[in-house]
SEVEX-547574 format. One record per atom (N, C-alpha, C): residue in one letter; x, y, z. Coordinates in steps of 0.02 Angstrom, whole numbers, padded with zeros to 5 digits, always signed. Example, Ala and Ser with C-alpha at 12.3 -4.5 7.8 and 13.67 -1.06 7.14 Angstrom:
REM residues 2
A+00660-00284+00390 A+00615-00225+00390 A+00660-00165+00390 S+00642-00112+00354 S+00684-00053+00357 S+00645+00002+00394 
***
This chain:
REM residues 386
M+05034+03810+07271 M+05001+03842+07214 M+05034+03909+07197 K+05049+03947+07250 K+05082+04012+07239 K+05149+04003+07205 R+05186+03950+07228 R+05252+03937+07199 R+05246+03920+07125 I+05194+03883+07107 I+05183+03864+07037 I+05169+03926+06994 V+05126+03971+07020 V+05110+04032+06984 V+05172+04075+06974 V+05212+04082+07026 V+05274+04122+07021 V+05321+04091+06970 A+05327+04024+06973 A+05371+03989+06926 A+05348+04000+06854 M+05282+03997+06843 M+05256+04008+06776 M+05268+04079+06752 A+05260+04127+06797 A+05272+04197+06780 A+05344+04208+06761 L+05390+04177+06799 L+05461+04183+06783 L+05476+04151+06715 A+05446+04093+06703 A+05458+04059+06639 A+05434+04101+06580 L+05377+04133+06590 L+05350+04174+06536 L+05392+04237+06524 S+05425+04261+06577 S+05464+04322+06570 S+05530+04310+06535 V+05554+04248+06535 V+05620+04234+06506 V+05623+04248+06431 P+05575+04224+06390 P+05578+04240+06319 P+05578+04314+06305 L+05541+04353+06344 L+05540+04426+06335 L+05609+04455+06347 A+05642+04434+06399 A+05709+04460+06414 A+05758+04442+06359 V+05752+04379+06334 V+05796+04357+06280 V+05783+04399+06218 A+05719+04411+06202 A+05701+04450+06143 A+05730+04520+06146 Q+05729+04549+06205 Q+05754+04617+06213 Q+05830+04621+06203 T+05864+04567+06216 T+05938+04568+06212 T+05963+04519+06160 Q+05923+04504+06109 Q+05947+04460+06055 Q+06012+04486+06028 G+06060+04442+06020 G+06125+04462+05992 G+06174+04489+06042 V+06155+04492+06105 V+06199+04519+06157 V+06215+04464+06208 T+06279+04448+06216 T+06300+04401+06268 T+06347+04437+06315 K+06374+04399+06361 K+06420+04429+06410 K+06481+04460+06377 D+06504+04429+06322 D+06567+04454+06293 D+06564+04473+06219 R+06503+04475+06190 R+06500+04495+06120 R+06432+04525+06102 I+06433+04564+06046 I+06373+04592+06017 I+06373+04570+05944 V+06320+04536+05923 V+06316+04511+05855 V+06273+04558+05813 I+06302+04584+05759 I+06265+04627+05714 I+06270+04598+05644 G+06224+04619+05601 G+06224+04592+05533 G+06218+04647+05481 S+06233+04630+05419 S+06223+04676+05364 S+06207+04636+05301 L+06163+04663+05260 L+06148+04635+05195 L+06179+04680+05142 L+06224+04653+05102 L+06260+04692+05052 L+06256+04657+04984 D+06260+04696+04932 D+06265+04667+04865 D+06338+04650+04852 L+06353+04586+04850 L+06422+04563+04837 L+06427+04526+04771 S+06370+04521+04735 S+06370+04482+04672 S+06327+04513+04617 G+06293+04567+04632 G+06245+04596+04584 G+06271+04661+04554 P+06225+04705+04533 P+06243+04767+04498 P+06281+04818+04541 L+06275+04814+04607 L+06310+04860+04652 L+06364+04824+04693 A+06390+04769+04666 A+06439+04729+04703 A+06501+04769+04720 G+06521+04814+04675 G+06580+04856+04690 G+06569+04896+04753 F+06511+04927+04759 F+06494+04966+04819 F+06490+04920+04880 G+06457+04862+04871 G+06449+04816+04927 G+06515+04793+04956 K+06563+04778+04913 K+06628+04755+04937 K+06666+04811+04973 Q+06658+04873+04948 Q+06689+04930+04982 Q+06657+04942+05050 L+06591+04936+05054 L+06557+04942+05118 L+06582+04889+05167 R+06586+04828+05143 R+06609+04773+05186 R+06679+04787+05214 S+06723+04813+05172 S+06792+04828+05195 S+06792+04883+05247 G+06752+04936+05235 G+06749+04991+05284 G+06721+04969+05351 M+06669+04928+05349 M+06639+04901+05410 M+06688+04855+05447 T+06723+04814+05408 T+06771+04767+05436 T+06828+04804+05471 L+06853+04858+05439 L+06908+04895+05468 L+06890+04924+05536 R+06831+04954+05542 R+06812+04984+05606 R+06799+04930+05658 T+06770+04874+05637 T+06757+04818+05683 T+06823+04791+05710 E+06872+04782+05667 E+06938+04756+05688 E+06972+04805+05736 E+06968+04870+05720 E+06998+04920+05764 E+06968+04915+05834 L+06902+04912+05837 L+06867+04909+05901 L+06888+04848+05941 N+06888+04790+05908 N+06904+04728+05943 N+06976+04724+05966 E+07022+04755+05927 E+07092+04757+05947 E+07100+04800+06011 Q+07054+04847+06020 Q+07057+04891+06079 Q+07017+04862+06137 G+06992+04801+06130 G+06957+04768+06185 G+06881+04770+06181 G+06854+04798+06126 G+06782+04801+06119 G+06750+04861+06152 V+06686+04856+06166 V+06649+04911+06197 V+06611+04884+06258 N+06621+04915+06315 N+06590+04893+06378 N+06604+04818+06390 G+06665+04797+06373 G+06685+04728+06385 G+06661+04678+06334 R+06629+04701+06279 R+06604+04655+06229 R+06638+04667+06161 K+06658+04613+06128 K+06683+04617+06060 K+06624+04621+06012 L+06637+04648+05953 L+06586+04655+05901 L+06595+04599+05850 E+06541+04563+05836 E+06543+04511+05784 E+06499+04534+05727 L+06529+04541+05668 L+06494+04567+05609 L+06480+04509+05561 L+06416+04496+05547 L+06396+04443+05500 L+06367+04476+05437 I+06390+04455+05379 I+06368+04486+05316 I+06340+04433+05270 E+06282+04448+05241 E+06250+04406+05191 E+06245+04444+05125 D+06253+04408+05070 D+06248+04437+05003 D+06175+04433+04979 D+06145+04492+04965 D+06077+04491+04939 D+06073+04507+04864 G+06132+04518+04833 G+06133+04530+04761 G+06092+04589+04738 Y+06075+04635+04784 Y+06033+04693+04770 Y+05964+04671+04746 D+05941+04614+04772 D+05877+04585+04753 D+05832+04581+04816 P+05775+04614+04815 P+05731+04615+04874 P+05712+04544+04898 R+05704+04497+04851 R+05685+04429+04870 R+05742+04396+04909 K+05803+04407+04886 K+05861+04379+04922 K+05871+04415+04988 A+05853+04480+04990 A+05859+04518+05052 A+05813+04489+05105 V+05753+04467+05086 V+05707+04436+05133 V+05737+04372+05162 L+05766+04330+05119 L+05797+04268+05142 L+05857+04283+05187 G+05897+04332+05167 G+05956+04351+05207 G+05936+04379+05275 A+05883+04419+05276 A+05859+04448+05339 A+05832+04393+05385 Q+05796+04346+05356 Q+05770+04291+05397 Q+05826+04252+05429 K+05880+04240+05391 K+05937+04203+05419 K+05971+04243+05475 L+05985+04307+05461 L+06021+04348+05510 L+05979+04359+05573 V+05915+04371+05564 V+05871+04388+05621 V+05851+04326+05660 N+05830+04274+05625 N+05801+04216+05658 N+05851+04161+05675 Q+05903+04153+05634 Q+05952+04100+05648 Q+06013+04128+05684 D+06042+04181+05656 D+06103+04210+05686 D+06088+04255+05746 K+06024+04274+05753 K+06002+04313+05811 K+06039+04379+05819 I+06043+04418+05765 I+06079+04482+05769 I+06042+04531+05813 F+06081+04577+05843 F+06053+04631+05883 F+06028+04688+05840 A+06065+04702+05785 A+06047+04758+05741 A+06070+04743+05671 M+06034+04771+05622 M+06055+04770+05552 M+06089+04838+05539 V+06152+04835+05517 V+06191+04896+05509 V+06216+04903+05437 G+06204+04961+05406 G+06233+04976+05341 G+06205+04935+05284 H+06142+04916+05287 H+06111+04877+05232 H+06106+04921+05170 L+06130+04895+05114 L+06136+04933+05052 L+06073+04929+05009 G+06046+04987+04989 G+05993+04989+04939 G+05923+04999+04967 T+05884+05038+04932 T+05816+05055+04955 T+05770+04994+04954 A+05763+04962+04895 A+05716+04906+04889 A+05734+04848+04936 P+05798+04828+04942 P+05815+04775+04989 P+05799+04794+05062 N+05810+04856+05080 N+05793+04879+05148 N+05718+04875+05160 M+05679+04898+05112 M+05607+04898+05120 M+05581+04826+05128 A+05613+04780+05094 A+05591+04710+05097 A+05610+04677+05164 S+05666+04697+05193 S+05691+04663+05252 S+05668+04694+05318 M+05651+04758+05318 M+05634+04791+05381 M+05576+04759+05419 P+05522+04737+05386 P+05468+04705+05424 P+05491+04643+05463 I+05537+04605+05433 I+05564+04545+05467 I+05602+04565+05529 Q+05642+04618+05522 Q+05681+04643+05579 Q+05636+04669+05635 F+05589+04711+05616 F+05548+04745+05667 F+05505+04696+05706 E+05486+04642+05674 E+05447+04591+05708 E+05486+04561+05767 K+05552+04560+05761 K+05595+04532+05814 K+05633+04587+05852 N+05610+04650+05845 N+05639+04705+05884 N+05711+04719+05864 V+05728+04708+05801 V+05796+04718+05775 V+05800+04785+05740 I+05846+04827+05762 I+05855+04895+05737 I+05881+04896+05665 N+05856+04942+05624 N+05885+04955+05558 N+05927+05018+05563 F+05992+05008+05565 F+06038+05063+05582 F+06079+05085+05522 F+06072+05149+05504 F+06112+05182+05452 F+06114+05143+05387 P+06055+05129+05357 P+06054+05098+05291 P+06089+05142+05239 I+06121+05110+05190 I+06159+05148+05140 I+06113+05162+05081 T+06071+05211+05090 T+06025+05236+05039 T+06000+05304+05062 A+05988+05347+05013 A+05965+05415+05029 A+05890+05422+05018 A+05854+05368+05027 A+05781+05369+05019 A+05747+05391+05083 R+05693+05430+05076 R+05657+05455+05135 R+05625+05399+05176 E+05611+05342+05143 E+05579+05286+05178 E+05623+05257+05233 M+05687+05275+05234 M+05731+05248+05285 M+05719+05280+05354 Y+05681+05335+05355 Y+05662+05365+05419 Y+05589+05387+05420 E+05554+05381+05365 E+05482+05397+05361 E+05444+05337+05334 P+05385+05320+05359 P+05356+05351+05419 P+05396+05332+05481 F+05386+05369+05534 F+05424+05359+05595 F+05417+05288+05621 H+05473+05260+05641 H+05475+05196+05678 H+05532+05200+05727 R+05521+05179+05788 R+05572+05186+05840 R+05636+05147+05823 L+05633+05098+05778 L+05691+05057+05763 L+05727+05078+05698 K+05706+05136+05670 K+05740+05162+05610 K+05788+05218+05629 Y+05850+05214+05605 Y+05898+05269+05613 Y+05935+05278+05547 S+05932+05339+05520 S+05962+05352+05455 S+06010+05411+05459 F+06060+05411+05415 F+06110+05465+05416 F+06113+05504+05351 A+06086+05477+05296 A+06099+05505+05230 A+06049+05559+05211 A+06075+05620+05199 A+06033+05673+05171 A+06000+05646+05108 T+05934+05655+05102 T+05898+05623+05047 T+05914+05654+04980 Y+05902+05615+04926 Y+05911+05641+04859 Y+05867+05703+04850 Y+05807+05700+04877 Y+05761+05757+04872 Y+05792+05819+04902 D+05816+05814+04964 D+05845+05872+04998 D+05910+05895+04965 Q+05950+05848+04941 Q+06013+05866+04909 Q+06002+05915+04851 V+05959+05895+04804 V+05949+05938+04745 V+05904+05997+04761 R+05859+05989+04809 R+05817+06046+04829 R+05860+06103+04856 Q+05911+06087+04894 Q+05955+06138+04922 Q+06008+06162+04873 A+06036+06115+04834 A+06093+06133+04791 A+06072+06169+04727 T+06016+06150+04698 T+05997+06177+04633 T+05990+06253+04634 P+05949+06282+04678 P+05942+06356+04675 P+06008+06392+04690 Q+06049+06364+04734 Q+06113+06396+04750 Q+06158+06398+04689 L+06164+06342+04654 L+06210+06338+04597 L+06181+06374+04536 V+06115+06373+04528 V+06083+06409+04473 V+06098+06484+04479 K+06091+06511+04540 K+06105+06582+04550 K+06179+06597+04539 Q+06222+06552+04564 Q+06294+06562+04557 Q+06315+06563+04483 K+06284+06521+04443 K+06302+06516+04372 K+06262+06564+04328 G+06212+06596+04357 G+06170+06641+04317 G+06131+06603+04264 A+06111+06543+04279 A+06076+06501+04230 A+06006+06528+04215 K+05985+06520+04153 K+05920+06545+04131 K+05870+06489+04118 K+05894+06431+04094 K+05849+06376+04078 K+05874+06312+04111 V+05837+06289+04160 V+05856+06229+04197 V+05815+06170+04171 C+05850+06115+04159 C+05818+06054+04135 C+05839+05995+04178 T+05806+05938+04168 T+05826+05878+04205 T+05818+05817+04161 V+05862+05770+04169 V+05855+05703+04140 V+05860+05655+04199 Y+05810+05610+04204 Y+05808+05569+04264 Y+05784+05498+04249 Q+05806+05452+04291 Q+05788+05382+04285 Q+05714+05374+04300 D+05680+05334+04259 D+05608+05327+04265 D+05590+05278+04321 D+05605+05297+04382 D+05588+05257+04441 D+05585+05303+04502 E+05577+05275+04561 E+05568+05316+04621 E+05629+05359+04635 F+05689+05332+04623 F+05750+05372+04632 F+05748+05434+04588 G+05735+05424+04524 G+05733+05481+04477 G+05678+05531+04495 L+05620+05505+04516 L+05565+05549+04534 L+05583+05592+04595 E+05621+05564+04643 E+05642+05603+04701 E+05687+05661+04679 V+05732+05648+04631 V+05774+05701+04604 V+05731+05754+04569 L+05683+05732+04530 L+05638+05779+04496 L+05600+05822+04547 R+05571+05790+04598 R+05532+05827+04648 R+05576+05878+04685 G+05636+05856+04704 G+05681+05902+04739 G+05702+05960+04696 T+05714+05947+04631 T+05733+06001+04585 T+05676+06052+04578 E+05616+06027+04568 E+05558+06072+04561 E+05546+06113+04624 A+05553+06081+04682 A+05544+06117+04745 A+05598+06170+04754 G+05659+06155+04736 G+05714+06203+04743 G+05705+06262+04696 L+05686+06248+04634 L+05676+06303+04586 L+05619+06349+04606 K+05568+06320+04637 K+05510+06360+04658 K+05531+06415+04707 T+05582+06401+04747 T+05604+06451+04797 T+05636+06512+04765 I+05657+06506+04701 I+05687+06564+04666 I+05644+06584+04606 G+05580+06563+04607 G+05533+06584+04555 G+05546+06557+04486 M+05575+06496+04484 M+05589+06466+04419 M+05553+06398+04413 A+05549+06374+04352 A+05521+06308+04338 A+05564+06275+04285 L+05558+06210+04280 L+05597+06173+04231 L+05578+06192+04160 A+05628+06203+04117 A+05615+06218+04047 A+05604+06154+04007 E+05633+06100+04029 E+05626+06036+03995 E+05640+05979+04044 K+05604+05925+04038 K+05619+05865+04078 K+05612+05804+04034 T+05658+05758+04041 T+05659+05699+04000 T+05683+05639+04041 T+05658+05580+04025 T+05674+05522+04065 T+05709+05468+04023 Y+05733+05417+04057 Y+05761+05358+04024 Y+05744+05297+04068 K+05742+05239+04037 K+05729+05177+04073 K+05793+05152+04106 R+05786+05123+04166 R+05844+05096+04201 R+05881+05046+04154 G+05946+05054+04150 G+05986+05010+04108 G+05999+05038+04038 A+05971+05097+04023 A+05980+05127+03956 A+06054+05143+03944 T+06074+05139+03881 T+06144+05155+03863 T+06148+05209+03810 D+06093+05223+03777 D+06092+05275+03724 D+06051+05335+03749 F+06084+05393+03753 F+06051+05453+03779 F+06048+05509+03727 S+06054+05489+03664 S+06056+05540+03610 S+05991+05579+03606 S+05933+05546+03613 S+05869+05582+03607 S+05858+05629+03665 Q+05877+05608+03726 Q+05869+05651+03785 Q+05914+05713+03780 V+05975+05702+03759 V+06022+05759+03752 V+05998+05806+03697 A+05973+05778+03642 A+05948+05820+03587 A+05890+05864+03611 R+05846+05836+03651 R+05789+05875+03676 R+05812+05933+03720 M+05859+05919+03764 M+05883+05972+03809 M+05922+06025+03771 K+05960+06004+03722 K+05998+06052+03681 K+05950+06096+03641 A+05898+06066+03613 A+05849+06104+03574 A+05811+06154+03617 A+05803+06138+03682 A+05768+06183+03728 A+05813+06239+03752 G+05876+06237+03735 G+05922+06290+03755 G+05942+06287+03829 C+05942+06227+03857 C+05959+06219+03928 C+06031+06238+03942 D+06041+06278+03993 D+06110+06295+04014 D+06127+06266+04083 F+06081+06226+04110 F+06091+06195+04176 F+06050+06130+04176 V+06082+06074+04192 V+06048+06009+04191 V+06058+05973+04257 V+06002+05955+04289 V+06004+05914+04349 V+05998+05841+04328 L+06044+05800+04353 L+06048+05731+04332 L+06019+05684+04385 G+05965+05650+04367 G+05938+05597+04409 G+05966+05531+04385 T+06032+05528+04386 T+06069+05472+04356 T+06116+05441+04408 V+06138+05379+04394 V+06186+05346+04439 V+06254+05349+04403 I+06290+05294+04397 I+06358+05298+04371 I+06360+05296+04295 R+06341+05239+04267 R+06346+05230+04194 R+06304+05282+04157 E+06246+05299+04184 E+06202+05346+04151 E+06229+05417+04155 T+06261+05435+04209 T+06293+05500+04216 T+06346+05508+04161 I+06388+05457+04156 I+06441+05458+04106 I+06412+05461+04035 G+06357+05423+04024 G+06326+05421+03958 G+06296+05488+03937 V+06261+05520+03983 V+06229+05585+03967 V+06283+05639+03955 I+06331+05642+03998 I+06383+05695+03990 I+06426+05680+03929 G+06444+05617+03918 G+06484+05599+03859 G+06448+05617+03794 E+06384+05601+03789 E+06345+05618+03729 E+06340+05694+03721 S+06331+05730+03777 S+06326+05802+03774 S+06391+05834+03747 R+06447+05811+03773 R+06512+05838+03751 R+06521+05826+03676 K+06501+05767+03652 K+06510+05750+03581 K+06471+05797+03536 T+06412+05819+03560 T+06369+05861+03518 T+06379+05935+03531 G+06428+05953+03571 G+06442+06023+03585 G+06393+06055+03634 F+06358+06014+03672 F+06310+06038+03722 F+06345+06038+03790 N+06357+06097+03817 N+06398+06101+03878 N+06366+06144+03933 P+06309+06122+03959 P+06278+06158+04015 P+06316+06143+04080 T+06294+06173+04134 T+06317+06153+04201 T+06280+06089+04219 F+06316+06037+04239 F+06285+05974+04260 F+06289+05967+04336 L+06231+05951+04366 L+06228+05940+04438 L+06197+05872+04451 G+06232+05829+04488 G+06206+05764+04506 G+06193+05759+04581 S+06162+05705+04602 S+06151+05692+04673 S+06210+05650+04698 S+06206+05629+04761 S+06260+05587+04789 S+06265+05520+04754 A+06213+05501+04716 A+06216+05438+04677 A+06270+05442+04624 A+06289+05503+04604 A+06342+05512+04554 A+06408+05530+04585 Y+06410+05534+04651 Y+06472+05554+04685 Y+06514+05493+04700 T+06554+05473+04652 T+06598+05416+04659 T+06658+05426+04614 E+06714+05399+04634 E+06775+05404+04594 E+06769+05366+04528 L+06719+05322+04523 L+06709+05284+04461 L+06688+05329+04403 I+06657+05386+04418 I+06636+05432+04365 I+06697+05456+04325 H+06748+05481+04358 H+06806+05506+04321 H+06853+05450+04299 K+06853+05395+04337 K+06895+05338+04316 K+06870+05307+04251 L+06804+05301+04245 L+06775+05270+04185 L+06758+05320+04130 G+06741+05381+04149 G+06719+05430+04100 G+06773+05474+04072 G+06829+05478+04108 G+06886+05516+04082 G+06877+05591+04085 K+06914+05626+04043 K+06919+05699+04044 K+06851+05732+04033 A+06807+05700+03996 A+06742+05729+03981 A+06701+05743+04044 M+06718+05709+04100 M+06679+05717+04161 M+06700+05780+04201 D+06756+05810+04183 D+06777+05870+04218 D+06722+05923+04217 G+06710+05955+04273 G+06659+06007+04278 G+06595+05984+04310 L+06583+05919+04314 L+06522+05893+04345 L+06520+05911+04419 Y+06463+05935+04442 Y+06450+05947+04513 Y+06408+05891+04541 A+06416+05876+04605 A+06372+05828+04639 A+06363+05849+04711 A+06302+05838+04736 A+06289+05848+04807 A+06320+05789+04845 M+06349+05802+04903 M+06382+05749+04941 M+06388+05769+05014 T+06412+05723+05055 T+06423+05737+05126 T+06495+05721+05143 V+06509+05656+05157 V+06579+05637+05170 V+06618+05638+05105 Q+06682+05653+05109 Q+06721+05660+05048 Q+06760+05597+05032 I+06774+05588+04968 I+06814+05531+04945 I+06884+05537+04975 P+06909+05484+05008 P+06974+05488+05042 P+07032+05469+04996 Y+07058+05519+04961 Y+07115+05506+04917 Y+07178+05492+04959 L+07222+05449+04933 L+07282+05429+04970 L+07330+05488+04982 D+07326+05539+04939 D+07371+05597+04946 D+07333+05660+04967 D+07277+05650+05003 D+07237+05707+05024 D+07278+05756+05066 A+07260+05820+05061 A+07296+05871+05098 A+07289+05863+05173 S+07234+05834+05195 S+07222+05823+05267 S+07262+05763+05291 Q+07306+05774+05340 Q+07348+05719+05365 Q+07307+05662+05396 P+07257+05676+05438 P+07216+05621+05466 P+07181+05581+05412 L+07154+05615+05362 L+07120+05580+05308 L+07169+05539+05267 R+07227+05567+05254 R+07280+05531+05217 R+07303+05469+05255 F+07310+05476+05321 F+07331+05419+05363 F+07279+05363+05360 W+07215+05382+05366 W+07161+05332+05365 W+07159+05297+05297 A+07165+05336+05242 A+07162+05306+05175 A+07219+05257+05164 N+07278+05273+05188 N+07335+05229+05179 N+07330+05167+05224 K+07300+05175+05283 K+07288+05117+05327 K+07240+05069+05293 Y+07188+05096+05262 Y+07139+05055+05225 Y+07173+05019+05167 K+07214+05057+05129 K+07249+05028+05071 K+07295+04971+05093 T+07329+04979+05149 T+07373+04928+05175 T+07334+04865+05194 R+07276+04875+05224 R+07235+04818+05248 R+07202+04780+05191 F+07177+04815+05140 F+07136+04782+05089 F+07168+04783+05019 N+07225+04815+05013 N+07262+04817+04949 N+07222+04849+04893 E+07182+04899+04911 E+07147+04939+04861 E+07132+05008+04890 D+07123+05057+04847 D+07107+05124+04870 D+07038+05125+04901 P+07029+05164+04954 P+06961+05171+04983 P+06917+05214+04939 S+06852+05206+04949 S+06803+05246+04913 S+06757+05280+04964 V+06710+05319+04939 V+06662+05350+04984 V+06619+05297+05017 F+06608+05239+04984 F+06570+05185+05014 F+06609+05151+05070 S+06675+05150+05063 S+06717+05124+05118 S+06706+05167+05181 V+06701+05232+05170 V+06690+05279+05226 V+06620+05269+05256 Y+06569+05261+05213 Y+06501+05249+05238 Y+06500+05189+05285 G+06533+05135+05264 G+06534+05074+05305 G+06571+05085+05371 Y+06627+05119+05367 Y+06668+05133+05427 Y+06628+05175+05477 L+06596+05227+05452 L+06559+05272+05497 L+06495+05241+05525 A+06464+05196+05486 A+06404+05162+05512 A+06422+05121+05575 I+06477+05085+05571 I+06499+05046+05629 I+06521+05092+05686 D+06558+05145+05668 D+06583+05191+05719 D+06527+05223+05759 T+06474+05245+05724 T+06418+05277+05758 T+06379+05227+05800 F+06371+05167+05773 F+06338+05114+05811 F+06374+05101+05877 V+06440+05098+05874 V+06481+05086+05934 V+06474+05143+05984 R+06470+05204+05960 R+06461+05262+06005 R+06396+05255+06044 A+06343+05233+06009 A+06279+05225+06043 A+06280+05167+06093 V+06313+05112+06074 V+06320+05055+06119 V+06358+05076+06183 E+06410+05114+06174 E+06450+05137+06231 E+06407+05180+06278 K+06367+05224+06248 K+06325+05268+06288 K+06268+05229+06322 A+06245+05175+06291 A+06192+05135+06320 A+06214+05100+06383 G+06280+05088+06390 G+06307+05059+06451 G+06310+04983+06448 P+06336+04953+06502 P+06345+04880+06504 P+06281+04840+06495 N+06224+04867+06519 N+06161+04831+06513 N+06128+04847+06446 L+06156+04817+06393 L+06134+04833+06325 L+06071+04795+06306 T+06018+04831+06292 T+05956+04804+06265 T+05935+04849+06208 T+05885+04827+06170 T+05859+04870+06117 T+05834+04936+06147 D+05800+04932+06203 D+05773+04993+06235 D+05829+05040+06258 S+05882+05012+06287 S+05936+05055+06311 S+05974+05086+06253 F+05979+05049+06197 F+06011+05076+06137 F+05970+05133+06108 V+05905+05123+06101 V+05860+05176+06075 V+05863+05238+06120 K+05862+05227+06185 K+05866+05283+06232 K+05931+05322+06224 A+05987+05286+06213 A+06051+05318+06202 A+06051+05357+06137 M+06027+05326+06083 M+06026+05359+06017 M+05983+05422+06018 D+05930+05420+06058 D+05884+05477+06058 D+05911+05537+06095 T+05972+05532+06121 T+06004+05590+06152 T+06073+05603+06120 M+06085+05571+06061 M+06152+05574+06031 M+06162+05636+05988 T+06221+05664+05993 T+06247+05713+05946 T+06313+05686+05920 I+06318+05677+05854 I+06379+05650+05824 I+06416+05708+05792 P+06476+05725+05817 P+06512+05783+05789 P+06540+05769+05720 T+06562+05821+05686 T+06594+05812+05621 T+06658+05772+05630 D+06682+05742+05576 D+06739+05696+05581 D+06792+05713+05528 I+06842+05670+05521 I+06897+05684+05474 I+06873+05682+05401 F+06815+05651+05389 F+06788+05646+05321 F+06743+05705+05304 G+06734+05751+05351 G+06694+05810+05339 G+06619+05802+05346 S+06597+05749+05380 S+06525+05739+05390 S+06495+05798+05427 A+06433+05813+05411 A+06397+05864+05450 A+06379+05836+05518 E+06374+05879+05568 E+06352+05857+05634 E+06283+05826+05629 M+06274+05771+05666 M+06209+05737+05667 M+06179+05739+05737 T+06114+05747+05740 T+06079+05743+05803 T+06017+05698+05796 F+06001+05663+05849 F+05943+05619+05850 F+05901+05635+05911 G+05837+05616+05908 G+05792+05628+05964 G+05735+05579+05962 P+05692+05581+06013 P+05635+05534+06017 P+05592+05533+05955 K+05589+05589+05919 K+05549+05591+05857 K+05591+05610+05797 K+05657+05608+05804 K+05702+05628+05749 K+05746+05568+05730 R+05734+05540+05672 R+05769+05479+05651 R+05818+05489+05594 L+05822+05550+05567 L+05873+05567+05517 L+05924+05614+05550 G+05987+05593+05550 G+06039+05631+05585 G+06048+05701+05558 S+06049+05708+05491 S+06058+05774+05459 S+06031+05771+05389 N+05999+05826+05366 N+05974+05826+05298 N+06014+05873+05253 V+06073+05895+05276 V+06112+05943+05236 V+06166+05909+05195 S+06183+05941+05140 S+06237+05916+05097 S+06276+05976+05071 R+06330+05962+05036 R+06372+06014+05008 R+06391+05994+04937 L+06429+06035+04902 L+06445+06021+04833 L+06518+06001+04824 S+06528+05954+04778 S+06595+05937+04756 S+06594+05941+04679 Q+06653+05952+04650 Q+06658+05958+04577 Q+06718+05918+04552 I+06712+05886+04496 I+06769+05852+04466 I+06813+05904+04432 Q+06873+05910+04457 Q+06923+05956+04429 Q+06987+05918+04415 D+07009+05919+04353 D+07070+05882+04333 D+07068+05810+04356 G+07011+05777+04347 G+07007+05706+04358 G+06999+05683+04430 R+06980+05728+04476 R+06966+05706+04544 R+06916+05754+04576 W+06878+05728+04625 W+06827+05769+04658 W+06859+05818+04707 K+06835+05879+04704 K+06858+05931+04751 K+06797+05964+04783 V+06797+05967+04849 V+06741+06000+04885 V+06742+06075+04869 V+06685+06102+04846 V+06683+06172+04824 V+06632+06215+04861 S+06599+06187+04911 S+06552+06229+04950 S+06548+06204+05021 D+06523+06248+05065 D+06507+06227+05132 D+06439+06191+05130 Y+06417+06166+05186 Y+06351+06135+05189 Y+06297+06188+05180 F+06246+06169+05140 F+06190+06215+05132 F+06149+06216+05196 K+06118+06271+05209 K+06079+06278+05270 K+06020+06230+05269 G+06014+06190+05321 G+05959+06141+05325 G+05895+06173+05349 D+05842+06133+05347 D+05778+06157+05374 D+05737+06098+05398 
***
C-alpha cells in the first residue's frame, strides 16, 4: 500500500515538473513570438523578426547558452487580437514554448497574456510602450520600453523651456495610445506651471488634418506634442508646412522611425521625438554600431531599423537571464535571475536597466532625437527618471 501511495505521488508530481520547464529540453530552449507579418505593422514585424533571428543565430553558432541551443518560433497575428489569441494558443499549448519574447503591439499582447500565464509562460520584453505591459504587477511580466506617458511627461517641459515656448498644444489619436500622450503632456506641463492652450484629436486612419492644423494655428501654438504614429505624423507636419504653421513638433517613440523622413521628405526636418535606442545607420560614426548595421545588411539584404534593434536586444537580454539562471532552467529560476538583473548600456545607447522582485519595467527614461538633414540625430542625454 505504501508503495502504491508513493507511486501515485510521483506520478502526480511529474506534470508539475513538466509545466515548470515547458519548452526546455536537454539541448534546447523553445521560445515564441507573435508578430505582425501581414497587417498594418508588417514592416515593423519583419524588422523585429530579422533582429531576433540575427541574435538567435549568433548565439547558436557560439554553442548556445548553458549547453542549450535557442529555437525561435514565430506566428503572424496580423496585429489582430483575435489572431493573437489563436497564435498564443498554438505556441503555448502545441509548441510548448518556454517564453513569449518580443510580441508586437498593445492589444495583441493584452489578448494573449492570459493564455500564457495560465501555463506559466513568461511575457518577455513586448514591443509596446504601454503601461499595461508591467502594470498591474505580475511575476511573469517583464518590460523594457519607457512608456509613451513617461516619454512626453519628461521631454515636454525640458524642450518647452529650451525653446521658450508660450503656447503648447497637442494633436492626438482618439484611442488609448493618444490619450497616454495627452496625459503625459499635461502631467509634464503641470511641473512648469503650464497647461495646454489647445488640444485636438483625429480618428485612427485619418488622412486629412487640415481642420486640426487650422485650430492649432488659430490658437497661436508655438509648440505641438504629437500623439501620432507614422502616416499621421507626416500628415500633420506636411499640412502645417503648407499653411506656414511652423511650431516646434515633439513626438513619442511611435514617431521615431526612419520611415518618417523617407516618406515625408524635407518637410520632416526639425521634428523631435523621444527615444531610447538609436537607429543604426550603415555609416554611423560609432564603429561598433556601424559594424553591427553592416552585418545585419549582409545577412538580410536591407538596412536595419530601430525595430531590428528592439528584436535583437529582446533576445540578447533573454539570453543573459537564461545564462544567469544556470543549467537547471525553470520558470522560477528564470524569474529569480531576472529579479537580480542589471543590464548595462550597449552600442545602441540603451539606458541601463534594472529589475527586482517588484520592479518589472527595466527603465522609464528616454532622450531626444531630431531629424536633421534627412536623418535622426540624438540631441539630448537621458532625462532624469523617477
